[in-house]
C-alpha positions in Angstrom: -112.5 10.1 -209.3 -113.2 13.1 -211.8 -115.6 12.6 -214.4 -113.4 12.6 -217.7 -116.1 14.3 -219.7 -116.3 17.3 -217.0 -112.6 17.5 -217.1 -112.5 18.0 -220.6 -115.4 20.5 -220.4 -113.6 22.5 -217.7 -110.4 22.2 -219.9 -112.2 24.1 -222.8 -112.8 27.0 -220.7 -109.0 27.4 -220.2 -108.8 28.3 -223.8 -107.8 31.8 -224.8 -110.4 32.6 -227.4 -113.9 31.7 -228.6 -112.4 30.5 -231.7 -110.2 28.0 -229.9 -113.0 26.7 -227.8 -115.3 26.2 -230.8 -112.5 24.4 -232.8 -111.7 22.2 -229.9 -115.3 21.3 -229.7 -115.7 20.5 -233.4 -112.6 18.3 -233.5 -113.5 16.2 -230.6 -117.1 16.4 -231.2 -117.8 18.0 -227.8 -121.1 19.7 -227.4 -121.5 23.2 -226.0 -123.5 23.0 -222.6 -126.3 25.9 -222.4 -128.7 26.9 -219.6 -131.7 28.5 -220.4 -133.4 30.5 -217.5 -137.3 30.7 -217.4 -140.4 28.4 -217.8 -142.8 30.0 -220.2 -143.7 29.9 -223.9 -140.8 32.3 -224.7 -138.5 29.8 -223.2 -140.1 26.9 -225.0 -139.5 28.7 -228.2 -135.8 29.7 -227.4 -135.1 26.2 -226.4 -136.4 24.7 -229.5 -134.5 27.0 -231.6 -131.4 26.2 -229.8 -132.2 22.4 -230.2 -132.4 23.1 -233.9 -128.9 25.1 -234.1 -126.4 22.9 -236.3 -123.7 23.3 -233.5 -126.2 20.8 -231.7 -125.7 22.1 -228.0 -126.5 20.3 -225.0 -129.4 22.0 -223.0 -130.6 22.5 -219.5 -133.2 24.6 -218.0 -134.1 26.2 -214.8 -136.7 26.5 -213.6 -138.2 24.9 -216.9 -141.6 23.1 -217.2 -142.7 19.6 -218.4 -142.9 20.6 -222.0 -139.5 22.3 -222.1 -137.9 19.2 -220.1 -138.7 17.1 -223.1 -135.9 19.0 -225.1 -133.7 20.4 -222.1 -132.8 18.5 -219.0 -134.0 20.2 -215.8 -131.5 21.5 -213.2 -132.0 20.0 -209.7 -131.8 23.4 -207.7 -134.2 25.6 -206.2 -132.8 29.0 -206.3 -130.3 31.3 -208.2 -127.5 30.9 -205.9 -127.7 27.0 -206.3 -128.0 27.6 -209.9 -124.8 29.6 -210.2 -123.0 26.9 -208.2 -124.5 24.2 -210.2 -123.4 25.8 -213.7 -119.8 26.3 -212.2 -119.8 22.7 -211.1 -121.0 21.5 -214.4 -118.6 23.8 -216.6 -121.6 25.3 -218.5 -120.8 27.2 -221.5 -123.6 29.8 -221.6 -126.5 30.9 -219.7 -129.5 32.5 -221.4 -131.9 34.7 -219.6 -135.3 34.2 -220.9 -137.5 35.6 -217.9 -136.7 39.3 -217.0 -137.3 38.8 -213.2 -134.1 36.8 -213.0 -132.1 39.8 -214.4 -132.9 42.2 -211.6 -133.6 39.5 -208.6 -130.8 39.5 -205.9 -127.6 40.7 -207.4 -128.8 40.0 -211.0 -128.6 36.8 -213.1 -126.0 38.3 -215.5 -123.8 39.5 -212.7 -123.7 36.5 -210.9 -122.6 34.7 -214.0 -119.9 37.4 -214.7 -118.6 36.7 -211.2 -118.5 33.0 -211.7 -116.8 33.4 -214.9 -119.9 32.1 -217.0 -120.8 33.9 -220.2 -124.3 35.1 -219.9 -126.7 36.4 -222.8 -128.6 38.8 -220.9 -127.7 42.3 -219.4 -126.3 43.1 -216.0 -128.7 44.5 -213.3 -127.9 48.1 -213.9 -128.8 48.0 -217.6 -131.8 45.8 -217.0 -133.3 48.7 -215.1 -134.4 50.0 -218.5 -137.1 47.2 -218.2 -137.4 47.0 -214.4 -138.1 50.8 -213.9 -140.3 52.7 -216.2 -139.1 55.9 -214.5 -135.4 55.0 -215.3 -136.3 54.1 -218.9 -138.2 57.2 -219.4 -135.3 59.4 -218.0 -132.8 57.5 -220.3 -135.1 58.2 -223.4 -135.2 61.9 -222.5 -131.7 62.3 -221.6 -130.5 60.8 -225.0 -133.3 62.7 -227.0 -135.2 59.5 -228.2 -138.8 59.9 -229.1 -141.2 58.9 -226.5 -144.4 60.1 -224.9 -144.2 62.8 -222.2 -144.6 61.5 -218.6 -144.6 62.5 -214.9 -144.0 60.5 -211.8 -146.5 59.9 -208.9 -145.5 58.9 -205.5 -149.3 58.3 -204.2 -152.8 58.3 -205.2 -153.4 61.9 -204.6 -150.4 62.8 -206.9 -151.6 60.4 -209.7 -155.0 62.0 -209.7 -153.6 65.6 -209.7 -151.3 64.4 -212.7 -154.1 63.0 -214.8 -156.0 66.2 -214.0 -159.2 64.8 -215.6 -157.7 64.6 -218.9 -158.5 61.3 -220.9 -157.5 59.2 -222.4 -154.3 58.4 -220.3 -151.7 55.8 -219.9 -150.8 54.8 -216.4 -147.6 52.5 -215.8 -146.4 50.9 -212.8 -142.8 51.7 -212.2 -141.6 48.0 -211.7 -141.9 44.8 -213.2 -145.5 43.4 -213.5 -145.4 40.5 -215.7 -146.8 42.7 -218.7 -149.9 43.7 -216.5 -148.4 46.9 -215.0 -149.8 49.2 -218.0 -153.4 50.6 -218.2 -154.5 52.5 -221.2 -157.5 54.6 -219.6 -160.4 56.0 -221.6 -162.1 57.5 -218.7 -162.1 58.3 -215.0 -163.8 55.0 -213.9 -160.9 52.8 -215.6 -158.1 55.2 -214.3 -159.6 54.8 -210.7 -159.8 51.0 -211.0 -156.2 50.9 -211.9 -154.9 53.4 -209.4 -157.0 51.3 -206.7 -154.9 48.2 -207.9 -151.7 50.0 -207.8 -151.8 52.1 -204.5 -154.4 50.5 -202.4 -154.4 46.9 -203.5 -150.6 47.2 -204.2 -151.2 44.4 -206.8 -147.9 44.6 -208.0 -146.0 45.7 -204.8 -144.9 49.0 -203.4 -143.8 51.4 -206.2 -144.5 54.6 -208.1 -146.7 55.3 -211.1 -146.0 57.0 -214.4 -148.7 59.1 -215.9 -148.0 59.3 -219.5 -149.2 60.8 -222.8 -151.4 58.9 -224.7 -150.0 58.2 -228.2 -151.9 56.9 -231.2 -150.9 54.7 -234.3 -150.1 51.2 -234.9 -147.7 49.3 -232.4 -144.5 47.5 -233.6 -142.1 45.3 -231.6 -138.5 45.9 -232.8 -135.9 43.3 -231.5 -132.1 43.9 -231.3 -129.1 41.7 -230.5 -126.4 44.0 -228.7 -123.0 42.9 -227.6 -120.8 45.8 -226.4 -119.6 47.6 -229.5 -122.2 46.1 -232.1 -125.8 45.6 -232.6 -128.0 43.8 -235.1 -131.6 44.3 -235.6 -133.9 41.2 -235.9 -137.1 40.3 -237.3 -139.9 42.7 -236.3 -143.2 41.8 -234.9 -146.5 43.0 -233.5 -148.3 41.6 -230.5 -151.8 41.9 -229.1 -152.2 42.9 -225.5 -155.9 43.3 -225.1 -157.8 40.1 -224.3 -160.6 40.4 -226.6 -161.2 40.9 -230.3 -161.1 44.4 -231.5 -158.6 45.3 -228.8 -161.3 45.3 -226.3 -161.0 44.0 -222.6 -158.3 44.0 -220.1 -154.5 44.4 -220.9 -152.7 40.8 -220.8 -149.2 39.8 -221.2 -150.1 39.1 -224.9 -152.8 37.1 -226.7 -150.9 36.7 -229.9 -148.3 37.9 -232.5 -147.4 38.4 -236.1 -143.6 38.6 -237.3 -142.2 39.1 -240.9 -139.3 40.9 -242.3 -141.9 42.6 -244.4 -144.1 43.7 -241.5 -143.0 47.3 -242.1 -141.6 49.3 -245.0 -137.8 49.5 -245.1 -137.8 53.3 -245.0 -139.7 53.0 -241.7 -137.2 50.4 -240.5 -134.5 52.8 -241.5 -136.0 55.7 -239.6 -136.4 53.5 -236.5 -132.8 52.6 -236.5 -131.6 56.1 -236.9 -133.8 57.7 -234.4 -134.5 54.9 -231.9 -132.1 51.9 -232.0 -128.7 53.3 -232.7 -129.4 56.3 -230.3 -130.4 53.7 -227.5 -127.1 51.7 -228.3 -124.9 54.8 -228.1 -126.8 56.0 -225.0 -125.9 52.7 -223.1 -122.3 53.3 -224.0 -122.5 56.9 -222.9 -124.1 55.9 -219.6 -121.4 53.4 -219.1 -124.2 50.6 -219.1 -122.7 47.2 -220.3 -125.1 45.4 -222.4 -124.9 41.9 -224.0 -128.3 40.1 -224.7 -131.5 41.1 -226.6 -133.3 44.2 -226.2 -136.8 44.8 -227.2 -138.2 48.1 -228.3 -142.1 48.6 -227.9 -142.9 51.3 -230.5 -145.8 53.3 -231.7 -146.0 54.6 -235.1 -147.5 57.9 -234.5 -148.4 60.6 -237.0 -145.3 62.3 -235.8 -143.1 59.3 -236.5 -142.0 56.1 -234.2 -142.0 56.7 -230.5 -140.7 54.4 -227.8 -143.4 53.0 -225.5 -141.2 50.6 -223.4 -138.1 48.7 -223.4 -137.9 45.0 -222.4 -134.5 43.5 -221.7 -135.0 40.0 -223.3 -137.0 38.7 -226.1 -140.9 39.5 -226.1 -143.5 37.0 -225.3 -145.5 36.2 -227.3 -143.4 37.6 -230.1 -140.6 35.1 -229.5 -143.2 32.3 -230.3 -143.7 34.2 -233.8 -140.2 35.1 -234.4 -138.1 32.0 -233.4 -139.7 29.6 -236.4 -138.5 32.2 -239.0 -135.0 32.1 -237.5 -132.4 30.1 -239.8 -128.9 29.5 -238.7 -127.0 28.8 -235.6 -128.7 30.6 -232.7 -126.6 28.7 -230.2 -123.3 30.0 -231.6 -124.6 33.4 -232.3 -125.5 33.7 -228.5 -122.4 32.3 -227.2 -120.2 34.5 -229.0 -122.4 37.4 -228.2 -122.2 36.8 -224.6 -118.5 37.2 -225.0 -118.6 40.4 -226.8 -118.4 39.1 -230.4 -121.6 39.7 -232.4 -121.5 37.8 -235.7 -124.3 38.5 -237.8 -123.5 36.0 -240.4 -124.6 33.3 -238.1 -128.1 33.9 -238.2 -131.0 35.1 -240.6 -134.6 35.2 -241.1 -136.7 33.3 -243.4 -139.0 35.2 -246.0 -142.8 34.9 -245.2 -145.0 35.5 -242.3 -145.5 33.7 -238.9 -148.6 34.0 -236.8 -149.0 32.8 -233.3 -152.5 32.6 -231.3 -152.4 32.2 -227.6 -154.9 30.2 -225.8 -155.6 31.5 -222.2 -157.2 29.8 -219.3 -160.7 30.7 -217.6 -160.6 33.8 -215.7 -157.2 35.2 -217.0 -155.9 37.9 -216.7 -157.7 38.6 -213.3 -157.0 34.8 -212.3 -156.3 31.4 -213.8 -157.7 28.0 -213.8 -155.7 25.2 -213.6 -156.0 21.2 -214.0 -158.3 21.3 -217.1 -157.5 18.6 -219.9 -156.2 20.0 -223.1 -157.4 18.2 -226.1 -156.5 18.4 -229.8 -152.5 18.6 -229.2 -151.9 15.5 -231.4 -154.3 16.8 -234.3 -152.3 19.7 -235.5 -151.0 19.4 -239.1 -149.3 22.8 -239.2 -146.7 24.7 -237.4 -145.6 24.5 -233.6 -147.2 24.4 -230.3 -145.4 26.3 -227.7 -146.4 25.5 -223.8 -146.6 28.4 -221.4 -148.8 27.2 -218.7 -149.2 23.5 -218.7 -148.3 20.4 -216.9 -148.1 16.8 -217.5 -150.5 14.3 -216.1 -148.6 10.9 -216.2 -151.7 8.9 -214.9 -153.8 10.2 -217.9 -150.9 10.7 -220.2 -152.0 14.3 -221.1 -151.3 17.9 -220.7 -153.4 19.9 -218.2 -153.6 23.7 -217.7 -151.3 25.2 -215.4 -151.5 29.1 -215.7 -153.0 32.0 -217.2 -151.5 32.0 -220.9 -151.5 28.1 -221.8 -150.4 27.7 -225.1 -149.4 29.4 -228.1 -150.1 28.0 -231.8 -147.8 29.4 -234.2 -147.9 28.7 -238.1 -145.7 30.1 -240.9 -146.6 30.6 -244.6 -145.4 32.5 -247.7 -148.3 35.0 -247.2 -149.9 36.9 -244.4 -153.4 35.8 -245.6 -152.3 32.1 -245.6 -150.4 32.5 -242.3 -153.3 33.8 -240.4 -155.7 31.5 -241.7 -153.7 28.5 -241.0 -152.9 29.8 -237.5 -156.4 30.2 -236.6 -157.5 27.0 -238.0 -155.0 25.0 -236.1 -155.5 27.0 -232.8 -159.3 26.1 -233.1 -158.5 22.3 -233.0 -157.1 22.7 -229.3 -159.8 23.0 -226.6 -160.2 22.9 -222.7 -162.6 24.1 -220.3 -162.8 27.9 -220.2 -160.3 28.5 -223.2 -160.0 32.1 -224.2 -158.6 33.0 -227.7 -158.8 36.0 -229.9 -160.1 35.4 -233.4 -158.5 38.4 -235.0 -154.8 38.0 -234.2 -153.0 39.3 -237.5 -156.3 40.6 -238.7 -156.6 43.6 -236.6 -154.7 46.8 -237.5 -153.8 45.3 -240.9 -157.4 45.5 -241.9 -157.7 49.0 -240.5 
């Protein structure tokens, strides 16, 4: 016997327009069914924002985490092929790509969704090369005359040393995906040699080429855009902190915190970024025949010569997402659902005034390694903001969360002013403890004070 709810859900998929589907759901109180793909703090923030949407979608996750599973139901599959089959069988309305690896793994998440007739908020594999290959992105930027640092590609260790030519500081970038750890800003030969060993000898990130790039100076800023075919929308800007230790010292990480606000950068600077970088990128995608539906991250350096692109990410940033999402107002679920079908409706979302600061707590040994199984204390003492779980697991016997990865948690707090937001964020983050915890105490202070 066919489940009557599933039968009705599949009937919705036969309706001709997005508006017809939404009208049917509204009249019969039938929720949209959304799958979020990923397992980290970014996905936890996305799932919470989707759950807060007025359209009240039914949420599922893959692979998810113990914390995410409290909001979204886990999907009982082990791989992407099974995930696609499960989504087809359960008449899923929308798949949202949180984690970048799935966009380029195998045939690509969005490509597989497209073949299965499932709207996906995330670009197809061909377009996701903007993130998956630093060389592809650099060629795209150069071809479309978008400001960026000069770079050359090395095939092996000897070529890399020759391209560096003893000139420091220099920036070295592994060509492929490396979970935010494939970039090294090298002030001297010793630092460069250590990273070259990781890339070419140890092959820490797998086989691949290396970009030797011009060292740029200036404050960094993260700009996010939502792109759907013929339209784009710039979202709330943010700034993240990559280095492990205060004062931007120590090794590169996936991000130790972030600050977000509509007031983060002056309007005239944002206008210049749109004119010189965002719009040319949007037009370049169209010119190259690269279909794009999803979030696009622009990692920028505000150099003395103007804004320049450091990197693209084909999804929301992490931990910037944990700072931006609490400021979002409106219906993110419907916004992404329409966007995944080629209709970008900017009236569905906006961002609150004020500031948002998130502080990351990392486990002992991170980023070279991580420590798991340490009891996390203080989660029930927070009085302000949100806690997003990135690397935790629930211990049912002790009824507590344990560490289970490199970046463990992000504490995110919002306030009307930057001073208040950063004070409260660090105050609340200090309440959470576990053995070997690492946390920067200058998130949202560094750069601003200089």
